[in-house]
N, C-alpha and C positions, 0 to 999 in steps of 0.2 A: 252147698249149691245155693244160688240166689238168683232171682229174676226181678229186675226193676228195683234192686236194692232191698228186697224183702226176702228173708230166709224161708225156704220151702220145707225144711225140717230142722229138728234139733237132735242131738245125740244124747241119749240117756247116759249119765255118768256111771250108773250102776251096772247095766247090762250091755251097754254099747249099741243099743238098737236105735234106728232112725225113726223118730216119731213126729207127729204134727206139732208145730209151734203154738197151737191154740188150745192145748190140753194142759191140765195141771198135774196129772199122774201118768207114769209110763204104763201102757196097757199090757206090757209083757212081764214086768217084775214088780209093778206097783210103787216104784220109787217116786217120791215127790219131786216134781220138776220146778214148780213155782208156787207161790202162795195163792194166787188167784189168776183167773183167765184174763188175758189182755183185752182191753177195750178196742172195739173195731170201729173204723170210720165208715163213711157211706160206701166206700169201695171195698168193704170187708177186709181192710188191711189194719194191722195193729196201729192204733193211734199213739202218737208220741206224747209222753206226759208233759203237761203244761208246767212251766217253771213257776215256782211259788213267788208271790209278790212280797217284796220286802217292804215292811211298813215304813212310811215316810217319817223320819224323825221330826218331832215337834220342836220348834225353836222357842226358847224361853225369852223373857224380856231382856232387852239390851241393857247391860249395866254400864255404869259410869266408867269412862276410859277403856271400855272393852275394845272398841274399834276407833282408832284416832280419826278425828274429823267428823264423827257422826254422834249426834246428841243422844243421850240415853232416853229410853221410854219413860214418860211421866204421865201420871193420871191427872186430868184437869180438875183438881179439887177446888181450887180458888175460883175458877170460872163457873163451875157448877154451883157453888155456894152463892155467888153473885146473881146468877139467873134464878135460883130458887127464891132468894130474898125478894127479887123483883116481882116474881109471880105472886108471892104472898102479899106484897104491898098492893099489887093490882087488885087482888081479891078483896082485901080489906077496904080499899077505896070504893070498889064497885058495889060491895054489899053494905057498906056503912055500918059495920058491926060496932055497936056500942058508941056510935058517934065519934069513932077514932079517926075518921078520914081528915077532918079539919085540923087535927093535932099532928098530922104527919108531914104536912106541906109547909112551904114558906109563904106567908101572907105579910107583905110589907118587909121591913127590915127585921132580920132574925133577932138582933139585940142580944139579950141574955139567953134567949132560947136558941143558941147556936147549934144544939143537937139536931134541930130540924133540918139542917143542911144534909145530914146523913140519912134521916128518915125520908126526906123528900126525894133523894136519889133512888130510892126503891119504891116509890109510889107512882102509879099511872092511873089517870082518869079515863083513858081511852084504850080499848083492847088492841086496836091496830098500832097505836103508838107503843104500847108495851111489847107487842110481837116484834116489830122492826128493831127496836132498841135492844131488847134482850137477845134477839137472834144475832145481831152484830157483836154484842158482848160475849155471848156463848161461843160463837164460831171463831172469832179472831182472838178472843181471850184464850181459847184452847190452843190455837196455833202458836200464840206467843208463849204460853205456858210450857208447851213441848220444847220450844227453842231456848227459852231463858229462865223458866221456873216460875213459881206462883208469885213471888215477891214483885216481879215486874208488872204482872197483871193488877195486883192490888194497888201499886203506886200509880199506875195509869188511871185506874178507876178513881182514886182519891184526887189526883190533880185534874183529870179531864172531866169526870162526872161531878164530884162535889165542888171542885174548884170552879167549874162552869156555873153551877147554881149560885155560888158565892159572888161571882162576878156579875151575874144577872141581878141579884139582889142589890148590888152596889150601883148598878147603872140606872135601873128603873126605880121610880119613887115608890109605887105601891104594886110590886109584882106578886103574882101568884104563880109560882114555878114548881115543877116537879119532874121526875124522870131523870134519866142519865144518858141522853143522846151524846153529850160531850165525851163520856167514857167510851161509848161505841166508836166514835170518830177517832179518838185518841188511839185505840187499839188497832183500828183499820190502818191508820196512817203509819203507826210504828211498825206494823207487820209489812207494809208495802215498801218501806224505805229500801231494804236490801235489793229488791227487784228493780226499783227505780234507779238505784246506783248502777246496777248491772247493765241496764239499758243505756245509760250515759256512757258506759265503758264498752258498749257493743258486745256484751256477753249474752249468752242464752239464759233464759229464766225458766223456772219450773212453775211459778205461781200464775194464777189467772187474774191478771190485772184488770181485764174488762169486767169480770164478775165482781171483783173487789170494788171497782168504781161504781158499779150499779148499786151495790149495797150501801156504799158511802153516800151516794146521791139520795137514796131513799131515807137514810137517817138524817141527812142534812136538811131535807125538805119537810121534815115532820112539823115545824112551826106553821106550815100552811094547812095541815090537817088537824093538829092538836093545838088549841089556843094557849095551853099552859106550857108548851115547849118553847125554847128560847133560841134565838139566833146568836145571842151572845155566848151561850153555852156551846153552840156549834163551833164558833170561832176559837174559843178556848181549847176545845177538844182537838181541833186541827193543829193549833200551835203546839200543844203538849205532845201530840203524837209525833209530829216531825222533829220536834226538839229532842224527844227521848229516842226516837228511832235512829238518828244518826250515830250516837255513841254505841247504841246496841248493835247496829249493823257492823261497826268496826270491831266489835268484840267477838264476832263469830266468823270463821273462815267461810268465804263464798266460793 
């Protein structure tokens, strides 16, 4: 018998007596009916057992060619190294450890000291200048590294950052240049090219072009705040970014 879907009694399998469903042993023969007494809810009815939660499986890193059309996960080692070197150069310049600051930047024509083109790209005399430039390099370098790998990031830094400093030294007679805003602009422009092409084809885009334009504008206007930043380096970075971004965009399905 049952009322409201709940059993009023159970039958002991040993002696056949009808007993309460809330006891664990038969009071007539002592037969064990259940291991433990049932849990009761607020209405003094047996509570239904809660289903066990199945643990959510953890997904591993996406491997190469595991899903067609989706790039594998990559750690941004190249971008991280470039940002760390820029932070070290900024600290060395600001602290002037051992008088090394003047040996890191370009003063006049590099001449035989061509290696200063590389050290100057990691030197910053202004904390704000360093933050804006390294933020652009770190963020958009990471996005490009996930899409194309570390070699693309290093080549853009070489052509946009160091190439921009070399162009500045060639244009001005006695320049004092440092930093790598050209590298940041090159990476920003190269990353934005696929979305710009999608807009011209009336396709939907996933990137934030407004935020990208804001970061690019902040980097491009650094010569107004940092006297040793260069407009020439900005122009070189933009040209390198769009020039490299077009073939890169064609190499990846959109």
